[in-house]
Backbone as CSV, one residue per row, in Angstrom:
resi,resn,N_x,N_y,N_z,CA_x,CA_y,CA_z,C_x,C_y,C_z
1,MET,8.475,11.408,-46.828,8.305,12.543,-45.911,7.370,12.164,-44.754
2,LYS,6.258,11.480,-45.096,5.315,11.061,-44.067,5.976,10.113,-43.077
3,ARG,6.859,9.243,-43.620,7.543,8.282,-42.760,8.458,9.009,-41.772
4,ASN,9.204,10.018,-42.259,10.093,10.789,-41.391,9.303,11.579,-40.345
5,LEU,8.158,12.122,-40.779,7.317,12.879,-39.855,6.818,11.985,-38.729
6,PHE,6.396,10.768,-39.094,5.920,9.818,-38.092,7.055,9.427,-37.146
7,LYS,8.250,9.227,-37.713,9.405,8.840,-36.906,9.749,9.933,-35.898
8,ASN,9.733,11.195,-36.353,10.037,12.312,-35.458,8.987,12.449,-34.356
9,LEU,7.723,12.252,-34.744,6.639,12.337,-33.768,6.781,11.257,-32.708
10,LEU,7.099,10.035,-33.152,7.270,8.923,-32.229,8.442,9.179,-31.289
11,THR,9.547,9.695,-31.839,10.731,9.990,-31.029,10.415,11.015,-29.948
12,ASN,9.682,12.063,-30.320,9.319,13.101,-29.354,8.399,12.565,-28.263
13,CYS,7.473,11.684,-28.655,6.558,11.088,-27.677,7.324,10.236,-26.669
14,VAL,8.256,9.435,-27.160,9.073,8.589,-26.290,9.910,9.444,-25.353
15,ARG,10.496,10.529,-25.914,11.324,11.416,-25.097,10.507,12.038,-23.969
16,ARG,9.286,12.491,-24.291,8.437,13.092,-23.264,8.046,12.069,-22.208
17,PHE,7.797,10.831,-22.638,7.433,9.778,-21.687,8.585,9.500,-20.736
18,ILE,9.798,9.429,-21.282,10.969,9.158,-20.449,11.190,10.275,-19.442
19,LEU,11.054,11.532,-19.910,11.232,12.660,-19.011,10.180,12.650,-17.914
20,LYS,8.951,12.336,-18.288,7.877,12.270,-17.303,8.123,11.143,-16.322
21,ASP,8.548,9.996,-16.836,8.788,8.831,-15.999,9.884,9.091,-14.985
22,SER,10.872,9.891,-15.381,12.007,10.127,-14.502,11.616,10.893,-13.250
23,THR,10.479,11.595,-13.273,10.078,12.350,-12.090,9.655,11.436,-10.955
24,VAL,9.456,10.155,-11.231,9.072,9.226,-10.185,10.308,8.665,-9.503
25,GLY,11.483,9.027,-9.978,12.723,8.570,-9.386,13.140,9.437,-8.230
26,LYS,14.445,9.479,-7.991,14.946,10.131,-6.795,14.693,11.630,-6.777
27,GLY,14.639,12.259,-7.948,14.379,13.693,-7.978,13.013,14.024,-7.414
28,TYR,12.007,13.257,-7.828,10.638,13.490,-7.357,10.510,13.149,-5.878
29,ALA,11.219,12.113,-5.444,11.077,11.624,-4.075,11.889,12.425,-3.064
30,MET,12.783,13.285,-3.530,13.703,13.980,-2.643,12.974,14.684,-1.502
31,ASN,13.418,14.380,-0.275,12.880,14.992,0.946,11.417,14.652,1.221
32,LYS,10.877,13.655,0.536,9.511,13.224,0.820,9.545,11.986,1.717
33,THR,8.600,11.943,2.633,8.545,10.849,3.595,7.325,9.975,3.345
34,VAL,7.548,8.668,3.333,6.458,7.714,3.180,6.404,6.838,4.425
35,LEU,5.206,6.589,4.913,4.997,5.638,5.999,4.246,4.440,5.446
36,VAL,4.823,3.260,5.640,4.165,2.015,5.241,3.870,1.238,6.518
37,THR,2.605,1.026,6.824,2.266,0.270,8.027,2.309,-1.225,7.718
38,GLY,2.588,-2.009,8.759,2.685,-3.452,8.568,3.743,-3.820,7.554
39,ALA,4.931,-3.211,7.698,5.948,-3.316,6.642,7.134,-4.196,7.004
40,SER,7.018,-4.995,8.047,8.163,-5.814,8.439,8.357,-7.024,7.533
41,ARG,7.318,-7.420,6.798,7.430,-8.593,5.928,6.349,-8.542,4.854
42,GLY,6.381,-9.515,3.950,5.349,-9.646,2.932,5.213,-8.452,2.015
43,ILE,3.974,-8.134,1.673,3.690,-7.033,0.756,4.210,-5.712,1.311
44,GLY,4.034,-5.499,2.613,4.489,-4.253,3.226,5.978,-4.042,3.076
45,ALA,6.757,-5.098,3.282,8.209,-4.996,3.137,8.588,-4.686,1.694
46,ALA,7.886,-5.298,0.751,8.157,-5.032,-0.670,7.845,-3.581,-1.015
47,ILE,6.750,-3.061,-0.472,6.382,-1.667,-0.727,7.422,-0.728,-0.132
48,ALA,7.796,-0.974,1.118,8.783,-0.119,1.782,10.111,-0.141,1.041
49,GLY,10.551,-1.326,0.634,11.813,-1.436,-0.097,11.784,-0.692,-1.414
50,THR,10.659,-0.758,-2.108,10.521,-0.056,-3.389,10.612,1.453,-3.203
51,PHE,9.918,1.984,-2.208,9.968,3.429,-1.954,11.375,3.876,-1.557
52,ALA,12.030,3.093,-0.715,13.386,3.458,-0.295,14.330,3.492,-1.488
53,GLN,14.215,2.508,-2.375,15.059,2.461,-3.565,14.800,3.655,-4.476
54,MET,13.602,4.203,-4.417,13.255,5.359,-5.239,13.727,6.672,-4.623
55,GLY,14.265,6.603,-3.402,14.816,7.796,-2.778,13.961,8.426,-1.701
56,TYR,12.844,7.801,-1.363,11.993,8.343,-0.303,12.599,8.067,1.072
57,GLN,12.347,8.965,2.013,12.624,8.702,3.416,11.518,7.757,3.882
58,THR,11.898,6.539,4.237,10.905,5.482,4.418,10.746,5.074,5.871
59,ALA,9.548,5.289,6.406,9.208,4.887,7.768,8.538,3.521,7.709
60,ILE,9.161,2.556,8.349,8.699,1.170,8.307,8.024,0.830,9.633
61,ASN,6.719,0.682,9.599,5.977,0.346,10.811,5.904,-1.163,10.998
62,TYR,6.016,-1.586,12.256,5.849,-2.997,12.590,5.081,-3.070,13.900
63,CYS,4.520,-4.242,14.170,3.841,-4.449,15.445,4.447,-5.630,16.188
64,SER,4.426,-6.804,15.577,4.856,-8.018,16.279,6.101,-8.674,15.692
65,HIS,6.762,-8.015,14.738,7.964,-8.603,14.139,9.094,-7.570,14.094
66,PRO,9.565,-7.132,15.266,10.607,-6.099,15.300,11.915,-6.518,14.643
67,GLN,12.301,-7.783,14.812,13.571,-8.237,14.251,13.563,-8.173,12.728
68,GLN,12.458,-8.580,12.118,12.363,-8.526,10.659,12.357,-7.086,10.159
69,ALA,11.717,-6.203,10.913,11.699,-4.788,10.535,13.105,-4.204,10.589
70,GLU,13.838,-4.525,11.642,15.199,-4.002,11.784,16.128,-4.575,10.712
71,GLN,15.908,-5.831,10.345,16.708,-6.430,9.269,16.451,-5.724,7.946
72,LEU,15.195,-5.384,7.696,14.851,-4.663,6.475,15.507,-3.291,6.469
73,VAL,15.422,-2.586,7.590,16.040,-1.262,7.701,17.545,-1.359,7.503
74,SER,18.164,-2.344,8.130,19.611,-2.521,8.013,20.028,-2.752,6.566
75,GLY,19.256,-3.561,5.856,19.565,-3.824,4.450,19.447,-2.585,3.589
76,LEU,18.478,-1.733,3.898,18.264,-0.513,3.107,19.293,0.560,3.440
77,THR,19.520,0.782,4.735,20.494,1.807,5.120,21.903,1.400,4.712
78,GLY,22.137,0.090,4.629,23.438,-0.396,4.171,23.718,-0.034,2.725
79,GLN,22.658,0.299,1.983,22.799,0.743,0.591,22.826,2.268,0.484
80,GLY,22.887,2.924,1.651,22.901,4.382,1.646,21.523,5.000,1.546
81,LEU,20.480,4.201,1.779,19.104,4.696,1.682,18.606,5.118,3.059
82,ARG,17.598,5.981,3.089,17.072,6.494,4.349,15.834,5.710,4.762
83,ALA,15.955,4.980,5.863,14.846,4.174,6.362,15.000,4.000,7.862
84,ALA,13.884,3.874,8.546,13.894,3.639,9.986,12.633,2.882,10.368
85,ALA,12.735,2.090,11.437,11.605,1.274,11.893,10.904,1.953,13.068
86,PHE,9.590,1.838,13.088,8.782,2.446,14.140,7.731,1.444,14.596
87,GLY,7.803,1.040,15.859,6.862,0.061,16.380,5.570,0.696,16.852
88,ALA,4.450,0.120,16.469,3.142,0.593,16.929,2.058,-0.366,16.468
89,ASP,1.103,-0.613,17.343,-0.114,-1.338,16.973,-1.072,-0.295,16.419
90,VAL,-1.368,-0.365,15.127,-2.167,0.693,14.500,-3.600,0.745,15.021
91,SER,-4.034,-0.291,15.732,-5.387,-0.271,16.290,-5.451,0.500,17.604
92,ASP,-4.295,0.984,18.077,-4.200,1.739,19.326,-3.901,3.201,19.000
93,ARG,-4.862,4.090,19.253,-4.709,5.496,18.876,-3.471,6.133,19.505
94,GLU,-3.206,5.847,20.774,-2.060,6.458,21.450,-0.748,6.007,20.825
95,GLN,-0.652,4.725,20.482,0.566,4.230,19.846,0.755,4.852,18.467
96,VAL,-0.333,5.042,17.737,-0.252,5.664,16.411,0.220,7.110,16.536
97,ALA,-0.334,7.848,17.498,0.065,9.243,17.706,1.546,9.332,18.057
98,ARG,1.998,8.424,18.926,3.418,8.413,19.296,4.294,8.102,18.087
99,MET,3.867,7.150,17.262,4.639,6.797,16.074,4.784,7.991,15.138
100,PHE,3.714,8.717,14.908,3.787,9.874,14.013,4.702,10.962,14.578
101,SER,4.712,11.117,15.893,5.622,12.090,16.513,7.071,11.676,16.301
102,GLU,7.349,10.380,16.431,8.707,9.873,16.229,9.143,10.035,14.777
103,ILE,8.224,9.770,13.851,8.540,9.932,12.428,8.825,11.392,12.106
104,LYS,8.046,12.292,12.703,8.248,13.723,12.451,9.617,14.172,12.928
105,ARG,10.042,13.655,14.084,11.378,14.006,14.594,12.475,13.453,13.693
106,GLU,12.246,12.275,13.133,13.267,11.616,12.311,13.306,12.155,10.890
107,PHE,12.140,12.291,10.260,12.073,12.625,8.834,11.262,13.880,8.504
108,GLY,10.423,14.325,9.423,9.457,15.376,9.094,8.085,14.755,8.910
109,GLY,7.123,15.548,8.466,5.763,15.048,8.296,5.651,13.986,7.217
110,VAL,4.614,13.165,7.318,4.371,12.088,6.352,3.679,12.653,5.113
111,ASP,4.332,12.509,3.963,3.779,12.995,2.692,2.945,11.934,1.986
112,ILE,3.314,10.670,2.209,2.617,9.545,1.580,2.331,8.504,2.657
113,LEU,1.085,8.115,2.778,0.685,7.111,3.762,0.180,5.873,3.041
114,VAL,0.770,4.733,3.368,0.315,3.457,2.812,-0.235,2.619,3.963
115,ASN,-1.549,2.491,4.017,-2.204,1.707,5.066,-2.228,0.239,4.653
116,ASN,-1.157,-0.456,5.016,-0.999,-1.852,4.617,-1.243,-2.833,5.765
117,ALA,-1.078,-2.388,7.011,-1.201,-3.295,8.155,-2.549,-4.002,8.134
118,GLY,-2.507,-5.300,8.329,-3.757,-6.050,8.307,-3.585,-7.440,8.887
119,VAL,-4.680,-8.000,9.343,-4.689,-9.378,9.828,-5.806,-10.122,9.111
120,ALA,-5.641,-11.426,9.007,-6.624,-12.256,8.301,-6.923,-13.501,9.128
121,GLN,-8.024,-14.136,8.810,-8.397,-15.371,9.494,-9.386,-16.133,8.633
122,GLN,-9.211,-17.449,8.564,-10.158,-18.304,7.855,-10.985,-19.063,8.886
123,LYS,-12.295,-18.871,8.814,-13.159,-19.496,9.808,-14.600,-19.462,9.316
124,LEU,-15.363,-20.492,9.642,-16.784,-20.488,9.314,-17.454,-19.291,9.984
125,PHE,-18.365,-18.659,9.270,-19.024,-17.465,9.799,-19.696,-17.740,11.141
126,THR,-20.327,-18.909,11.265,-21.051,-19.231,12.504,-20.118,-19.472,13.686
127,ASP,-18.820,-19.639,13.421,-17.854,-19.884,14.496,-17.064,-18.635,14.890
128,ILE,-17.213,-17.553,14.146,-16.462,-16.329,14.446,-16.951,-15.731,15.761
129,THR,-16.014,-15.420,16.650,-16.380,-14.793,17.918,-16.433,-13.270,17.752
130,GLU,-17.086,-12.621,18.688,-17.150,-11.159,18.655,-15.748,-10.561,18.761
131,GLU,-14.906,-11.187,19.582,-13.541,-10.691,19.753,-12.754,-10.795,18.447
132,GLU,-12.937,-11.889,17.709,-12.238,-12.058,16.431,-12.731,-11.048,15.398
133,TRP,-14.034,-10.841,15.366,-14.609,-9.845,14.449,-14.043,-8.455,14.755
134,ASP,-14.063,-8.095,16.034,-13.586,-6.773,16.443,-12.099,-6.594,16.160
135,ARG,-11.313,-7.648,16.356,-9.869,-7.544,16.136,-9.562,-7.256,14.673
136,LEU,-10.219,-7.952,13.752,-9.964,-7.718,12.332,-10.360,-6.304,11.925
137,PHE,-11.502,-5.834,12.417,-11.921,-4.474,12.068,-11.042,-3.428,12.749
138,ALA,-10.557,-3.737,13.950,-9.705,-2.786,14.669,-8.407,-2.535,13.911
139,VAL,-7.790,-3.598,13.418,-6.523,-3.454,12.690,-6.762,-2.992,11.256
140,ASN,-7.639,-3.688,10.546,-7.800,-3.454,9.107,-8.501,-2.143,8.766
141,VAL,-9.407,-1.704,9.621,-10.188,-0.491,9.316,-9.858,0.653,10.272
142,LYS,-9.978,0.389,11.570,-9.704,1.457,12.525,-8.243,1.897,12.447
143,GLY,-7.345,0.964,12.151,-5.934,1.323,12.004,-5.725,2.336,10.896
144,ALA,-6.393,2.131,9.771,-6.299,3.085,8.657,-6.914,4.423,9.055
145,PHE,-8.023,4.376,9.788,-8.697,5.590,10.274,-7.761,6.408,11.160
146,PHE,-7.121,5.758,12.132,-6.203,6.460,13.029,-5.026,7.065,12.263
147,CYS,-4.438,6.280,11.364,-3.260,6.756,10.627,-3.612,7.922,9.702
148,CYS,-4.758,7.841,9.057,-5.189,8.949,8.194,-5.378,10.224,9.005
149,GLN,-6.012,10.099,10.163,-6.242,11.287,10.984,-4.936,11.923,11.436
150,GLU,-3.933,11.115,11.733,-2.640,11.654,12.160,-1.866,12.266,10.997
151,ALA,-2.007,11.695,9.807,-1.236,12.165,8.648,-1.814,13.429,8.028
152,LEU,-3.106,13.624,8.141,-3.771,14.678,7.372,-3.412,16.119,7.732
153,PRO,-3.183,16.477,8.986,-2.829,17.880,9.254,-1.636,18.363,8.429
154,HIS,-0.603,17.546,8.311,0.579,17.904,7.511,0.218,18.007,6.035
155,MET,-0.541,17.040,5.534,-0.913,17.040,4.116,-1.804,18.234,3.772
156,ILE,-2.787,18.491,4.608,-3.706,19.604,4.346,-2.967,20.936,4.392
157,HIS,-2.043,21.072,5.338,-1.263,22.313,5.452,-0.476,22.588,4.178
158,HIS,0.069,21.523,3.581,0.899,21.687,2.379,0.092,21.562,1.085
159,LYS,-1.211,21.302,1.207,-2.088,21.180,0.037,-1.639,20.075,-0.920
160,ARG,-1.096,19.016,-0.369,-0.708,17.876,-1.195,-0.524,16.657,-0.291
161,GLY,-0.650,15.493,-0.894,-0.448,14.262,-0.147,-1.055,13.083,-0.887
162,LYS,-0.597,11.905,-0.529,-1.101,10.674,-1.151,-1.412,9.658,-0.054
163,ILE,-2.568,9.065,-0.147,-2.938,7.971,0.748,-3.307,6.772,-0.115
164,VAL,-2.685,5.635,0.166,-2.997,4.400,-0.555,-3.387,3.343,0.473
165,ASN,-4.600,2.869,0.386,-5.095,1.833,1.285,-4.983,0.468,0.610
166,ILE,-4.490,-0.506,1.349,-4.339,-1.853,0.791,-5.532,-2.712,1.215
167,SER,-6.372,-3.028,0.258,-7.547,-3.859,0.500,-7.235,-5.283,0.021
168,SER,-8.134,-5.897,-0.704,-7.958,-7.269,-1.191,-9.038,-7.550,-2.233
169,ILE,-8.779,-8.530,-3.092,-9.843,-8.925,-4.022,-11.070,-9.413,-3.263
170,TRP,-10.848,-9.934,-2.038,-11.997,-10.409,-1.259,-12.831,-9.231,-0.756
171,GLY,-12.257,-8.047,-0.726,-13.039,-6.855,-0.428,-13.942,-6.474,-1.586
172,LEU,-13.594,-6.953,-2.782,-14.402,-6.710,-3.980,-15.445,-7.793,-4.199
173,THR,-15.055,-9.051,-3.966,-15.925,-10.176,-4.317,-16.476,-10.941,-3.123
174,GLY,-15.806,-10.828,-1.967,-16.175,-11.650,-0.820,-15.537,-13.019,-0.923
175,ALA,-15.250,-13.631,0.225,-14.634,-14.959,0.237,-15.306,-15.828,1.288
176,SER,-15.677,-17.023,0.896,-16.260,-17.978,1.830,-15.265,-18.280,2.945
177,CYS,-15.759,-18.390,4.156,-14.943,-18.673,5.341,-13.979,-17.535,5.693
178,GLU,-14.180,-16.382,5.085,-13.406,-15.183,5.433,-14.333,-13.970,5.424
179,VAL,-15.503,-14.131,6.018,-16.510,-13.067,5.970,-16.030,-11.818,6.687
180,HIS,-15.456,-11.978,7.889,-15.007,-10.799,8.636,-13.845,-10.108,7.934
181,TYR,-12.953,-10.897,7.339,-11.837,-10.315,6.586,-12.359,-9.580,5.352
182,SER,-13.248,-10.234,4.606,-13.813,-9.624,3.396,-14.551,-8.332,3.726
183,ALA,-15.325,-8.355,4.803,-16.095,-7.167,5.190,-15.176,-6.017,5.578
184,SER,-14.095,-6.323,6.284,-13.167,-5.261,6.696,-12.448,-4.666,5.491
185,LYS,-12.117,-5.497,4.525,-11.434,-4.993,3.329,-12.397,-4.217,2.422
186,ALA,-13.668,-4.601,2.422,-14.670,-3.827,1.686,-14.852,-2.457,2.335
187,ALA,-14.758,-2.415,3.660,-14.873,-1.144,4.376,-13.753,-0.191,3.971
188,LEU,-12.561,-0.724,3.737,-11.442,0.119,3.294,-11.718,0.751,1.937
189,ILE,-12.384,0.008,1.070,-12.734,0.552,-0.249,-13.732,1.695,-0.089
190,GLY,-14.705,1.519,0.795,-15.666,2.584,1.060,-15.000,3.803,1.668
191,LEU,-14.080,3.576,2.600,-13.331,4.678,3.209,-12.564,5.448,2.143
192,THR,-11.948,4.722,1.230,-11.164,5.338,0.153,-12.019,6.277,-0.687
193,LYS,-13.179,5.805,-1.105,-14.045,6.604,-1.979,-14.542,7.869,-1.283
194,ALA,-15.009,7.711,-0.042,-15.559,8.856,0.680,-14.473,9.871,1.024
195,LEU,-13.320,9.375,1.469,-12.238,10.278,1.858,-11.672,11.016,0.652
196,ALA,-11.647,10.347,-0.496,-11.167,11.000,-1.724,-12.035,12.202,-2.067
197,LYS,-13.339,12.073,-1.892,-14.244,13.195,-2.168,-14.005,14.344,-1.194
198,GLU,-13.778,14.006,0.056,-13.592,15.038,1.078,-12.256,15.765,0.943
199,LEU,-11.211,15.038,0.538,-9.866,15.613,0.511,-9.444,16.153,-0.848
200,GLY,-10.234,15.886,-1.880,-9.888,16.388,-3.208,-9.610,17.879,-3.242
201,PRO,-10.456,18.715,-2.639,-10.211,20.160,-2.659,-8.916,20.570,-1.959
202,SER,-8.374,19.683,-1.129,-7.115,19.974,-0.435,-5.899,19.472,-1.200
203,GLY,-6.116,18.965,-2.424,-4.997,18.508,-3.243,-4.438,17.166,-2.834
204,ILE,-5.247,16.371,-2.137,-4.795,15.066,-1.639,-5.529,13.956,-2.380
205,GLN,-4.756,12.992,-2.902,-5.348,11.857,-3.607,-5.415,10.644,-2.673
206,VAL,-6.543,9.962,-2.692,-6.742,8.767,-1.877,-7.169,7.631,-2.798
207,ASN,-6.385,6.577,-2.833,-6.700,5.441,-3.698,-6.528,4.130,-2.945
208,CYS,-6.931,3.066,-3.581,-6.919,1.749,-2.951,-6.318,0.725,-3.908
209,VAL,-5.551,-0.199,-3.367,-5.021,-1.322,-4.138,-5.597,-2.601,-3.536
210,ALA,-6.197,-3.430,-4.380,-6.826,-4.671,-3.927,-6.080,-5.858,-4.536
211,PRO,-5.031,-6.343,-3.866,-4.219,-7.423,-4.430,-5.005,-8.714,-4.631
212,GLY,-4.589,-9.460,-5.646,-5.112,-10.802,-5.838,-4.367,-11.756,-4.926
213,VAL,-4.237,-13.005,-5.333,-3.524,-13.988,-4.519,-2.027,-13.766,-4.712
214,ILE,-1.357,-13.400,-3.632,0.055,-13.030,-3.683,0.892,-14.063,-2.941
215,ASP,2.050,-14.356,-3.457,2.967,-15.326,-2.854,3.667,-14.685,-1.657
216,THR,3.038,-14.772,-0.483,3.594,-14.195,0.740,3.475,-15.205,1.877
217,GLU,4.030,-14.845,3.038,3.949,-15.712,4.210,2.502,-15.945,4.632
218,MET,1.643,-14.952,4.391,0.239,-15.077,4.788,-0.434,-16.239,4.064
219,ASN,0.024,-16.519,2.844,-0.558,-17.618,2.067,0.301,-18.881,2.102
220,ALA,1.372,-18.837,2.896,2.286,-19.982,2.950,1.625,-21.219,3.557
221,ALA,0.584,-21.011,4.356,-0.085,-22.140,5.005,-0.957,-22.938,4.041
222,LEU,-1.231,-22.374,2.869,-2.052,-23.085,1.887,-1.298,-24.292,1.342
223,ASP,-1.994,-25.407,1.173,-1.333,-26.606,0.660,-1.094,-26.481,-0.846
224,ALA,-0.237,-27.357,-1.356,0.173,-27.300,-2.763,-1.015,-27.433,-3.710
225,GLU,-1.979,-28.262,-3.340,-3.155,-28.464,-4.193,-3.967,-27.172,-4.323
226,THR,-4.115,-26.470,-3.204,-4.859,-25.201,-3.218,-4.131,-24.156,-4.050
227,ILE,-2.810,-24.107,-3.885,-1.999,-23.148,-4.657,-2.151,-23.401,-6.152
228,GLU,-2.089,-24.672,-6.545,-2.224,-25.007,-7.966,-3.613,-24.653,-8.486
229,ALA,-4.628,-24.868,-7.653,-5.998,-24.534,-8.055,-6.145,-23.028,-8.262
230,LEU,-5.514,-22.252,-7.387,-5.565,-20.793,-7.513,-4.850,-20.329,-8.779
231,LYS,-3.735,-20.973,-9.084,-3.005,-20.631,-10.313,-3.855,-20.928,-11.547
232,GLU,-4.547,-22.072,-11.515,-5.384,-22.455,-12.655,-6.554,-21.491,-12.844
233,GLU,-7.039,-20.916,-11.748,-8.145,-19.951,-11.833,-7.679,-18.581,-12.308
234,THR,-6.371,-18.376,-12.299,-5.809,-17.083,-12.699,-5.407,-17.138,-14.166
235,PRO,-5.990,-16.321,-15.030,-5.663,-16.355,-16.458,-4.168,-16.280,-16.760
236,LEU,-3.412,-15.530,-15.971,-1.967,-15.444,-16.213,-1.216,-16.664,-15.691
237,GLY,-1.911,-17.551,-14.976,-1.339,-18.831,-14.577,-0.294,-18.785,-13.491
238,THR,-0.268,-17.736,-12.690,0.732,-17.634,-11.628,0.205,-16.776,-10.492
239,LEU,0.840,-16.883,-9.344,0.505,-15.998,-8.235,1.258,-14.686,-8.405
240,GLY,0.741,-13.643,-7.788,1.430,-12.363,-7.830,2.572,-12.326,-6.828
241,THR,3.386,-11.299,-6.922,4.497,-11.110,-5.990,4.323,-9.782,-5.256
242,GLY,5.070,-9.638,-4.177,5.033,-8.379,-3.451,5.429,-7.214,-4.329
243,ARG,6.348,-7.456,-5.240,6.797,-6.392,-6.136,5.667,-5.926,-7.060
244,ASP,4.821,-6.852,-7.485,3.680,-6.469,-8.331,2.812,-5.427,-7.627
245,ILE,2.603,-5.632,-6.345,1.777,-4.700,-5.575,2.549,-3.416,-5.291
246,ALA,3.825,-3.564,-4.959,4.649,-2.394,-4.643,4.723,-1.424,-5.812
247,GLU,4.849,-1.951,-7.026,4.937,-1.084,-8.208,3.624,-0.333,-8.429
248,THR,2.508,-0.985,-8.148,1.207,-0.326,-8.291,1.066,0.802,-7.276
249,VAL,1.464,0.528,-6.042,1.393,1.544,-4.990,2.308,2.719,-5.314
250,ALA,3.521,2.415,-5.776,4.475,3.477,-6.112,3.931,4.373,-7.217
251,PHE,3.252,3.777,-8.190,2.647,4.577,-9.258,1.591,5.523,-8.689
252,LEU,0.712,4.999,-7.838,-0.353,5.826,-7.270,0.197,6.935,-6.380
253,ALA,1.383,6.731,-5.834,2.005,7.741,-4.968,2.800,8.770,-5.756
254,SER,2.952,8.556,-7.048,3.772,9.438,-7.875,2.949,10.557,-8.491
255,ASP,3.642,11.515,-9.116,2.934,12.618,-9.773,2.226,12.161,-11.041
256,ARG,2.542,10.971,-11.536,1.840,10.455,-12.713,0.389,10.104,-12.395
257,ALA,0.084,9.982,-11.101,-1.275,9.614,-10.693,-2.004,10.790,-10.050
258,ASP,-1.578,11.998,-10.348,-2.189,13.176,-9.726,-3.663,13.354,-10.087
259,PHE,-4.108,12.781,-11.194,-5.511,12.923,-11.606,-6.311,11.658,-11.293
260,ILE,-5.737,10.798,-10.459,-6.422,9.566,-10.062,-6.734,9.650,-8.576
261,THR,-7.990,9.557,-8.213,-8.367,9.532,-6.798,-9.697,8.812,-6.631
262,GLY,-9.862,8.187,-5.479,-11.088,7.452,-5.183,-11.222,6.134,-5.923
263,GLN,-10.114,5.651,-6.486,-10.169,4.448,-7.327,-9.596,3.227,-6.605
264,THR,-10.076,2.065,-6.992,-9.534,0.801,-6.499,-8.920,0.052,-7.668
265,ILE,-7.625,-0.172,-7.593,-6.901,-0.899,-8.638,-6.555,-2.279,-8.096
266,SER,-6.853,-3.305,-8.873,-6.665,-4.676,-8.400,-5.695,-5.460,-9.274
267,PRO,-4.418,-5.525,-8.887,-3.463,-6.377,-9.606,-3.717,-7.830,-9.192
268,ASN,-4.369,-8.597,-10.048,-4.756,-9.956,-9.649,-4.554,-11.001,-10.740
269,GLY,-3.831,-10.640,-11.800,-3.545,-11.608,-12.852,-4.757,-12.057,-13.635
270,GLY,-5.862,-11.319,-13.500,-7.093,-11.698,-14.190,-8.004,-12.586,-13.366
271,PHE,-7.613,-12.835,-12.098,-8.434,-13.679,-11.217,-9.842,-13.110,-11.088
272,VAL,-9.925,-11.779,-11.013,-11.216,-11.082,-10.993,-11.258,-10.140,-12.182
273,ILE,-12.228,-10.335,-13.056,-12.361,-9.485,-14.248,-13.785,-8.934,-14.302
């Protein structure tokens, strides 16, 4: 009897999990719009593709790679999915405002904002110029600031919304020869925590994802020896993929993460523990 009782309990638990999980699919995403900045390639493209496959109306932002953005959109719309590309330099307030107006005309207000656009640079701290420092902070931090300000009126009006900021493990630990990059990514973590406190009463969750070393074009310049060394430092023995990050972001944007806010989740294979 005890065995049957346990079996029935387990079956019911699994059934409830499946039903809950299904809300993250097309039913949950119906008529919801997500904007992914810096989504023409790499992690951003993986995130945008994942949301589109889940049924979201997906706004794909690009700055300097329009052809790749259009190719991504073409591949998604060719599958019957709703996606469109929107060009804008997120460090320019006027361009960001124009982009949000275009998205509103195409899909309606932005329900989920993924601040992924970012630039990186490896350089000795003593050699960094003021212009280089300002450029990294303009894109990596001010870009998120501008996009959040544009997205929030719609979210606050509807008393719901999700913001996911893409930081980096170097925002958590710091990286030699990437001081300006590390500092800008740490600033995103601080923005996430403070904004989560401010927007909680409005029903809006703000979280951060800090990827480990991911196999993307940004890391393609690393030589084979460096790649192998990074793999050896990672307990799981491999680099992450764009999909690893996309799945984490999709979870935080779903109703399963409604009680999670102000947190930084770092998919890094154990590189940072």
